[in-house]
C-alpha positions in Angstrom: 116.3 34.5 169.7 116.3 31.8 167.1 113.0 32.8 165.7 114.9 36.1 164.9 117.9 34.8 163.3 115.4 32.5 160.9 113.3 36.1 159.8 117.0 37.5 158.8 117.5 34.5 156.9 114.2 34.8 155.2 115.3 38.7 154.6 118.7 37.8 152.7 117.2 35.0 150.7 114.7 37.6 149.1 117.6 40.1 148.7 119.3 37.2 146.6 116.2 36.0 144.8 115.4 40.0 143.5 118.6 41.2 142.3 119.5 38.4 139.4 115.9 39.2 138.6 116.7 43.1 138.0 119.9 42.1 136.3 117.9 40.0 133.5 115.4 42.8 133.5 118.3 45.3 132.5 119.7 43.1 130.1 116.4 42.5 128.4 116.3 46.2 128.3 119.0 47.0 126.7 118.3 44.5 123.8 114.8 46.6 123.5 116.9 49.8 123.6 119.2 48.6 120.4 116.5 47.6 118.4 114.4 50.4 119.0 118.1 52.5 118.0 118.2 50.4 115.1 114.7 51.6 113.7 115.4 55.2 114.5 118.6 54.3 112.0 116.2 53.1 109.8 113.6 56.0 109.9 116.4 58.3 109.5 117.2 56.9 106.1 113.7 56.7 104.9 113.7 60.4 105.9 116.7 61.4 104.2 115.8 60.1 101.0 112.7 61.5 101.2 113.4 64.7 101.6 116.4 64.0 99.1 113.9 63.0 96.5 111.2 65.7 96.8 113.9 68.3 96.8 115.1 67.2 93.2 111.4 66.4 92.5 110.5 70.3 93.1 113.1 71.6 91.3 113.1 69.0 88.2 108.9 70.6 87.9 110.3 74.3 88.0 113.1 73.8 85.2 110.7 71.5 83.1 107.9 74.4 84.0 110.4 77.7 82.6 111.7 75.6 79.6 107.9 75.2 78.2 107.3 78.8 79.3 110.0 80.0 78.0 109.4 78.3 74.7 105.3 80.1 74.7 105.5 81.7 71.7 103.1 84.5 72.5 105.3 85.3 75.8 108.7 85.5 73.7 106.6 88.1 71.5 105.5 89.9 74.4 109.2 91.2 75.3 108.7 94.1 72.2 105.0 94.0 72.3 103.1 96.4 75.2 99.6 94.7 74.3 100.5 91.2 75.2 101.5 92.7 79.0 97.7 90.7 80.2 99.7 87.5 79.0 102.9 87.9 80.7 101.1 88.3 84.0 98.9 85.3 83.3 101.7 83.0 82.4 104.0 84.3 85.3 100.9 84.1 87.7 100.1 80.7 86.7 104.2 79.6 86.9 103.6 80.9 90.3 100.9 78.8 91.9 101.4 75.7 89.9 105.3 75.8 91.1 104.9 76.4 95.1 109.6 76.8 95.7 108.4 79.7 93.3 107.0 83.2 94.6 108.2 86.0 92.4 109.6 86.2 88.8 110.4 88.9 86.2 110.5 88.8 82.5 113.0 91.5 81.4 114.8 92.6 77.9 118.0 92.0 76.4 119.0 95.7 78.2 118.0 94.3 81.8 115.1 96.4 81.7 112.3 95.3 83.8 109.4 94.7 81.0 106.6 92.7 83.5 107.0 91.4 87.3 104.8 89.0 89.5 105.0 90.0 93.4 108.0 91.5 92.4 109.4 95.6 93.3 108.4 97.5 90.0 111.5 99.6 88.8 114.0 96.8 90.2 117.6 97.6 89.6 119.5 95.3 91.8 120.0 92.5 88.8 123.6 94.2 88.5 125.3 90.9 89.6 122.8 88.4 87.9 123.5 90.5 84.9 127.4 89.7 85.2 127.3 86.1 85.4 124.7 85.6 83.1 126.3 87.2 79.8 129.4 86.2 80.7 127.8 82.4 80.6 126.0 83.1 77.4 129.4 84.3 75.7 130.1 80.7 75.8 130.0 78.5 72.7 127.6 75.5 72.0 124.3 74.6 73.8 125.4 75.7 77.1 124.6 78.8 77.0 121.0 78.1 75.7 120.4 76.0 79.2 118.9 77.1 82.7 121.7 79.0 85.2 121.0 78.7 88.9 122.5 81.2 91.4 122.2 81.3 95.1 121.5 84.8 96.1 121.9 86.1 99.7 121.0 90.3 101.0 119.7 91.0 97.8 115.2 92.6 98.0 114.4 90.7 95.1 110.7 91.1 96.5 108.9 92.5 99.5 110.1 91.4 102.8 106.6 90.1 103.8 107.5 87.2 101.2 111.5 87.4 101.7 112.4 88.4 104.9 115.5 86.8 105.4 116.1 88.1 101.6 118.2 84.9 100.9 117.3 82.1 98.4 118.0 80.8 94.6 117.7 82.9 91.6 117.1 80.4 88.3 118.2 82.5 84.9 116.3 81.3 81.5 117.9 82.9 78.5 114.7 84.0 75.8 115.2 83.4 72.1 113.2 84.4 69.0 112.9 80.6 67.9 114.2 77.4 68.5 115.9 77.2 65.1 118.2 80.9 65.7 119.2 79.7 69.5 122.4 79.0 68.4 123.1 82.0 66.1 121.6 85.4 67.9 121.7 87.1 71.7 118.4 86.2 73.5 116.0 88.7 73.7 115.6 88.6 77.0 115.5 86.7 80.3 113.0 85.0 82.6 113.9 85.9 86.2 112.4 83.2 88.7 112.8 83.6 92.5 113.1 80.9 95.4 113.3 82.2 98.7 114.2 79.7 101.6 110.9 80.6 103.2 109.4 78.5 100.3 111.9 76.4 100.2 111.5 75.3 103.8 107.9 75.5 103.8 107.7 73.0 101.1 110.4 70.5 102.9 108.4 70.8 106.4 105.3 68.9 106.2 108.1 66.0 106.3 109.4 66.6 109.8 108.0 65.8 112.6 108.9 67.1 116.6 112.4 66.4 117.2 113.8 66.0 113.4 115.7 69.1 111.3 117.3 69.4 108.2 120.6 71.6 107.6 122.0 72.7 103.9 125.5 73.4 103.7 126.8 75.0 100.8 129.1 72.5 99.1 130.0 74.1 95.8 129.5 77.9 94.4 132.1 78.1 92.3 133.0 81.8 90.7 130.1 82.6 92.3 131.0 82.1 96.1 131.4 86.4 96.4 127.2 86.8 95.7 125.6 84.5 98.3 125.6 82.2 101.4 123.8 79.2 101.7 125.4 77.5 104.9 123.4 76.6 107.7 119.2 76.3 106.6 117.9 75.2 109.1 114.4 73.3 108.4 112.6 72.3 111.7 109.3 70.9 112.6 108.9 72.7 116.3 111.3 74.1 118.6 114.4 72.2 118.6 115.8 70.8 122.0 119.4 71.0 121.8 119.8 68.8 124.9 118.2 65.8 123.3 120.6 63.1 122.3 119.9 62.7 118.6 121.6 60.6 115.2 122.0 62.0 111.9 122.7 61.3 108.0 124.9 63.5 105.7 123.9 63.0 102.1 125.8 65.0 99.6 123.5 66.2 96.8 124.0 67.2 93.3 120.9 69.7 91.5 121.3 68.6 87.9 119.0 68.4 85.1 118.9 68.1 81.5 117.4 71.8 81.5 120.5 73.0 84.1 123.7 74.5 82.6 125.8 73.6 85.4 124.9 71.7 88.8 125.0 72.8 91.8 126.3 70.5 94.7 125.4 71.0 98.6 125.7 69.3 101.5 122.2 67.9 103.7 122.2 67.1 106.9 119.5 65.2 108.5 118.8 64.8 112.6 116.4 63.1 114.5 116.0 62.6 118.0 117.7 59.4 119.0 114.9 58.1 121.2 111.2 58.6 120.8 111.2 59.9 124.4 113.8 59.6 127.2 116.2 56.9 127.6 113.7 53.4 128.0 116.2 51.4 129.7 118.0 54.2 131.9 113.8 54.6 132.8 113.3 51.1 133.2 116.5 50.8 135.5 115.1 53.2 137.5 111.9 51.5 137.8 113.2 47.7 138.8 115.7 49.8 141.4 113.0 51.4 142.8 110.4 47.9 142.9 113.2 46.3 144.2 113.7 48.7 147.0 109.7 48.4 147.3 110.3 45.1 147.7 113.3 45.1 150.3 110.8 47.6 152.2 107.7 45.5 151.6 110.2 42.3 153.4 111.6 44.3 155.9 108.1 45.9 157.2 106.9 41.9 156.6 109.4 40.9 158.5 108.7 43.1 161.3 105.2 42.9 161.3 105.8 38.9 161.4 107.8 39.3 164.5 105.2 41.6 166.0 102.2 39.5 165.3 103.7 35.7 165.4 106.8 36.4 167.5 106.4 38.4 170.1 103.0 36.3 170.8 105.1 32.8 170.6 107.7 34.6 172.7 105.6 35.5 175.6 103.6 32.3 175.3 107.1 30.5 175.7 107.5 32.7 179.2 104.8 31.7 180.6 105.1 28.3 180.2 108.9 28.3 181.3 107.0 30.6 184.6 104.8 27.5 185.0 107.0 25.3 185.3 109.3 27.4 187.8 106.1 27.5 189.7 105.2 31.3 188.9 101.3 31.9 187.9 101.2 35.0 187.2 100.1 36.2 183.8 102.0 39.3 181.8 99.5 41.3 179.5 100.7 42.2 175.8 99.4 44.8 173.7 99.3 46.7 166.3 83.0 85.9 120.2 72.5 114.3 85.5 71.6 113.3 83.8 71.7 114.9 79.9 69.5 117.1 78.0 69.7 119.8 74.9 67.8 119.1 72.0 67.5 121.3 69.2 64.3 120.0 66.9 62.9 123.1 66.8 65.9 125.1 65.4 66.9 122.4 62.6 62.8 122.2 61.8 62.6 126.1 61.6 65.5 125.7 59.2 64.6 122.9 57.3 61.5 125.3 56.8 63.5 127.9 55.3 64.9 125.5 53.2 62.4 124.6 51.9 61.0 128.1 50.9 64.3 129.1 49.2 64.4 125.7 46.9 60.6 126.7 46.2 61.2 130.2 45.3 64.5 129.0 43.1 62.4 126.1 41.2 59.8 129.5 40.9 63.0 131.4 39.0 64.0 128.8 37.2 60.8 128.5 35.6 60.8 132.0 34.7 64.2 131.9 33.6 63.5 129.2 31.2 60.5 130.7 29.7 62.4 133.7 29.2 65.2 131.9 27.0 62.4 130.0 25.4 60.8 133.6 24.4 64.5 134.9 23.3 65.3 131.6 21.3 61.9 132.3 19.2 62.9 135.8 19.2 66.0 135.1 18.1 64.7 132.3 15.3 62.6 135.0 13.8 65.6 137.7 13.4 67.7 135.4 12.2 68.9 138.3 10.0 69.7 140.6 12.0 73.3 141.6 12.1 76.7 140.0 13.9 76.3 142.8 17.0 72.6 141.3 17.9 73.8 138.1 17.6 77.2 139.0 20.0 74.5 140.7 22.1 72.3 137.6 22.7 74.9 135.2 22.9 75.7 136.8 26.1 72.3 137.2 27.6 72.1 133.6 27.2 75.9 132.5 29.0 74.9 135.2 31.5 71.3 133.0 32.3 73.1 129.9 32.2 75.9 130.8 35.0 72.9 132.3 37.0 71.2 128.6 36.8 74.6 127.4 37.4 74.7 129.6 40.9 71.4 128.3 41.3 71.9 125.0 41.3 75.2 125.2 43.5 73.4 127.4 46.0 70.9 124.3 46.3 73.3 121.9 46.7 75.2 123.6 49.4 72.0 124.0 51.1 71.7 120.6 51.4 75.1 119.9 52.5 74.7 122.0 55.3 71.4 119.8 56.2 74.0 116.9 56.3 76.8 119.1 58.3 74.1 119.6 61.4 73.9 115.9 61.3 77.3 115.2 61.1 78.2 117.8 64.2 75.8 115.7 66.3 77.7 112.6 65.6 80.8 113.4 65.6 82.6 114.6 68.5 86.1 116.0 66.9 84.1 119.2 65.5 86.6 121.2 64.0 88.0 117.7 61.4 84.2 117.6 60.5 83.8 121.9 59.8 87.6 121.4 57.7 85.7 119.0 55.6 82.4 120.8 55.0 83.7 124.1 54.4 86.1 122.0 51.7 83.3 120.5 50.1 81.8 124.1 49.8 84.1 126.0 48.2 87.3 123.5 47.2 89.1 126.2 45.2 89.2 128.2 48.9 91.7 128.1 51.2 90.5 127.5 54.8 91.9 128.0 58.4 89.2 127.8 61.8 90.4 128.3 65.4 87.9 127.2 67.9 88.9 129.1 71.3 86.5 126.3 73.1 88.4 123.4 71.8 92.8 124.7 71.1 93.0 128.6 72.0 96.5 128.9 70.2 96.3 126.1 67.3 94.9 126.8 64.0 93.0 124.0 61.5 94.2 124.8 57.9 93.5 123.7 55.0 94.9 125.2 51.4 96.2 127.8 53.1 99.3 129.2 55.1 99.3 129.2 58.5 102.7 131.9 58.1 99.9 134.3 55.8 97.8 134.0 58.8 100.3 135.4 61.9 101.7 137.9 59.1 98.1 139.6 58.5 98.0 139.3 62.4 94.7 138.3 62.7 92.3 139.5 65.6 89.0 139.8 65.6 88.3 141.0 68.8 89.7 144.2 67.2 86.7 144.4 64.9 83.1 145.7 65.6 81.5 143.7 62.9 80.8 139.9 62.9 82.2 139.7 59.4 85.3 141.7 58.0 87.6 141.4 55.0 91.8 141.8 55.0 93.5 141.9 51.0 96.1 139.9 50.3 97.9 139.7 47.0 94.9 139.5 44.5 92.6 137.4 47.0 90.8 138.5 50.1 91.4 136.7 53.8 87.3 137.0 54.7 87.2 136.4 58.4 83.6 135.6 60.2 83.8 136.0 63.8 81.8 132.5 65.7 79.5 134.3 68.2 77.6 132.1 71.0 74.1 133.3 72.4 75.4 135.9 74.9 77.1 137.5 72.1 80.5 136.5 73.1 83.4 135.3 70.4 84.4 131.5 70.8 86.2 131.4 67.6 86.6 132.0 63.6 86.8 131.0 60.5 89.6 132.5 57.6 88.5 131.8 54.3 91.5 132.8 51.2 88.9 133.5 48.4 87.6 136.1 45.7 85.1 138.9 46.7 82.2 137.1 47.9 78.6 137.2 46.4 75.4 137.7 47.9 74.9 134.1 48.1 77.9 132.8 49.0 77.6 135.5 52.2 74.2 133.7 52.7 75.3 130.4 52.8 78.4 131.3 54.9 76.3 132.8 57.4 74.2 129.9 57.7 76.7 127.6 58.4 78.6 129.9 60.7 75.6 129.9 62.5 75.1 126.3 62.7 78.5 125.6 63.8 78.6 128.5 66.9 75.0 126.9 68.1 77.1 123.5 68.2 80.0 125.3 69.9 77.8 126.5 72.5 76.0 123.5 73.2 78.9 121.7 73.9 80.2 123.8 75.8 77.0 123.6 77.8 77.3 119.8 77.9 80.9 119.6 79.3 79.9 122.5 82.1 76.7 120.6 83.0 79.0 116.9 82.8 81.7 119.0 85.4 79.0 120.4 87.5 76.8 116.6 87.7 80.7 115.4 89.6 81.7 118.2 91.6 81.2 119.4 94.9 79.8 122.7 94.5 81.3 124.7 98.1 84.9 122.9 97.8 85.2 122.3 93.9 86.4 118.4 94.6 84.6 115.4 93.2 81.3 114.7 95.1 79.4 111.7 96.3 78.1 110.6 93.2 81.8 111.0 91.3 82.6 108.7 94.2 80.0 105.8 93.8 81.0 105.7 90.0 84.7 105.4 90.5 84.2 102.8 93.3 82.4 100.6 90.8 84.8 101.2 88.5 87.8 100.0 91.1 85.6 97.1 91.9 85.5 96.0 88.2 88.8 96.2 87.4 89.7 94.4 90.9 87.3 91.5 90.3 89.5 91.5 86.4 92.5 92.0 87.8 92.7 90.8 91.6 96.7 91.6 92.5 95.9 95.6 91.4 94.2 96.2 94.9 93.2 99.5 95.8 92.8 101.3 99.1 90.3 103.4 100.5 90.2 106.4 103.2 87.2 107.3 105.4 87.4 110.9 106.7 85.3 112.7 109.4 86.0 116.2 110.1 86.1 117.2 113.9 84.6 120.0 115.1 82.2 121.5 112.0 78.9 121.3 114.5 81.2 123.4 117.0 82.5 125.5 114.4 78.8 126.2 113.0 77.3 127.0 116.3 80.1 129.2 117.6 81.2 131.3 114.2 78.1 130.7 111.8 77.9 128.5 108.8 80.7 130.6 107.1 83.3 129.1 109.5 81.7 125.9 109.0 82.0 126.1 104.9 85.6 127.7 105.7 86.6 124.4 107.9 85.1 122.3 104.9 87.0 123.8 102.2 90.6 124.2 104.3 90.4 120.6 105.3 90.2 119.6 101.7 92.9 121.6 100.5 94.9 119.7 103.3 93.9 116.1 101.4 94.7 116.8 98.3 97.6 118.1 99.0 98.9 115.0 101.2 97.8 112.5 98.4 99.6 111.0 95.3 98.1 112.2 91.7 96.9 108.9 90.9 95.0 109.2 94.6 91.3 111.2 94.5 89.6 112.7 97.3 85.6 113.0 97.4 83.0 114.5 99.9 80.7 112.2 100.6 78.4 115.4 102.3 78.6 117.2 105.6 81.9 116.8 107.3 82.4 113.3 105.2 85.1 112.9 103.0 86.9 109.7 101.1 90.1 109.0 99.1 90.6 106.0 96.7 93.9 105.2 96.1 94.4 103.3 92.4 97.8 101.6 93.8 96.3 100.6 97.2 98.2 98.1 98.6 98.7 97.7 102.6 102.1 99.3 102.5 100.7 102.2 100.3 97.6 102.2 102.5 100.2 102.9 105.6 102.3 105.5 103.9 99.2 107.3 103.4 98.4 107.2 106.7 101.7 108.9 107.7 101.6 111.9 105.8 98.0 112.1 106.8 99.1 111.7 110.5 101.7 114.3 109.7 99.0 117.2 107.9 97.1 116.2 111.9 100.1 117.0 113.8 100.7 120.2 112.5 98.6 122.6 113.1 96.2 124.0 110.5 93.4 126.5 111.1 90.3 127.7 108.9 90.0 131.5 109.1 87.0 134.0 108.1 87.9 137.6 106.5 87.1 138.8 110.5 90.2 137.7 111.9 88.3 134.3 113.8 89.4 131.0 113.0 89.0 127.8 114.6 91.5 124.4 113.9 91.3 121.7 111.3 91.5 118.2 113.0 89.8 115.2 111.4 89.3 111.8 112.0 90.6 108.7 109.3 90.0 105.0 108.6 90.9 103.0 105.9 90.8 99.5 104.5 93.0 97.2 101.8 91.2 95.0 99.4 94.7 93.5 99.2 93.9 91.6 103.0 89.8 92.5 103.3 87.1 91.6 100.7 84.9 93.9 98.4 82.0 93.6 100.6 83.2 94.5 103.7 85.9 97.1 102.3 83.9 100.5 103.6 83.0 99.1 106.9 86.1 98.2 108.0 87.2 101.7 106.9 84.1 103.3 108.7 85.2 101.3 112.0 88.4 102.3 111.7 87.6 106.2 111.0 84.8 106.2 114.2 87.7 104.4 116.6 89.5 107.1 115.4 87.3 110.2 116.3 86.1 108.6 119.7 90.1 108.5 120.4 90.3 112.1 119.3 87.2 113.1 121.8 88.5 111.2 124.3 92.3 112.8 124.4 90.8 116.1 124.6 87.8 115.5 126.6 85.1 116.4 124.9 81.3 114.9 125.1 79.9 114.3 121.8 
């Protein structure tokens, strides 16, 4: 009994010694918790100061960049000069890349018509509210109207939704003037509008936050722009926010101002931070201390029990045995723990040259004969000086006639030389009508000329020294006359009409000459000129037709594989020069062409390809181009082909497939038109993998079609 009392006293002493230690430990942990809380408050102050400084620095950098850009001479001249559009796009792109807060920019004139934009929406008409406010500010006096104006916006679609899905943010308007000296005297030439979406503000400030930290912006003063936007409750955080955790916060009122901003904007920033780094260490420590004390008490009880079991009980039994022995009882009790080009006229030119040389030689011989005859006449005149006046007059008339003949021969030779140069000019100069009119006026400067080339322009007359009304009143119709040349009288002169025919004796044009009656020599020169002209016209027409055939599919009439390769290379070069101008590529394959050929013959297969090409052309825009690559393969190149444009064309083609279309033969047999398609845009894929991605997408669509209809390929 005394042993049990001693064990109870020992347990009580153990409890008395553990409880004060737990209380002292709790007080020490409370002091440590207060030190940690002060440390968190100091971290909160530094975080709030850092975010405020970063926010002010970003807007100050943006304001400085806008001021420098608005004073760029080429940028200012681009408002009235279309040829400087490239400089504007490069400048806006550089601005967006160098200032992370911005995502889109517009350059507009003083009537708020868009000149250029970067990441904006072409043809945007949602500046009406901003226009009203900015024009009101610019009517103010002094230098304040020259500065930048900052406004909030909410709900206005100033750029693509993928850049600004919330449609909220800040608009900065900068007036642009012709020169710094005239800023106080004139209205601005236009405005530079920069968009700062909420997403970019979050993107800039988010790296400064850790888990459990967040920043809330609340609009403090908007002034006369209250009805334009609401900037309240903009929350920036790193990770998910647990509202059940206790936080500490700090509120700062910030004024967005610098020397470039006309009217500062005030707003309130609240910074939140978790109160504890993890759970409350004081509470956790108390739990651990309590658990530790309980464990110690249990251990004490267990120790006491074990002590009693292993020590007290044997001693008690020993005492009982001794007691029994002392009483004379000696009994012991037992005790038990993953195409080219062609066409040469060399033979014709050489033949003409030989003819001209022969004619020139003939003229020289005649000239020599005339000179000899003239000398003989002159000698005869010297011998017959006593002839009467009548004979002298006749001699003078004859001499004058001979001189005129010589002059005509000389003129003819110069005309022939001119025709040689005319042949060369026709091959070099593309404007054939201008070359012809220049040549005929040089041959006969006093004559009136008019020309109409059916292969060039079937309606318009090209005229020189002749009135168009004269041609219309005389009703000149070459088709009604049988001969290649006919003449119409006109008030003392004549209208000489020469038909221009090709090698098939078809009329390809007509030349009108308003002149006196033609001599034989004149007629020969003009006829030679007409033959040269008709040969050139026919050659040009043939070259044009051959060039067209070279890039056209003979069955469907659309562009062929050669045209596709050329156009694709052009688009790639343009994209490499202007990366913001994306283009798209569709690959299309006709389903069921082999079955149509096998069941109905190749005429049905041709009809199926022709009908498919018509449906594709009808579904495309004017800027898109459809090609037949060969067999049952087609392609489409979208000149303006970002991901959104490709998706719209996909939807139009899907609508074509949903409506059942047929290709039919005159016999009444028909097959359904269906095709598989896939696309890719260089906005999301590189140039090297564009064709591969479109092909893969097309084959996936084809497999889906065959699987859906249960057809074994």
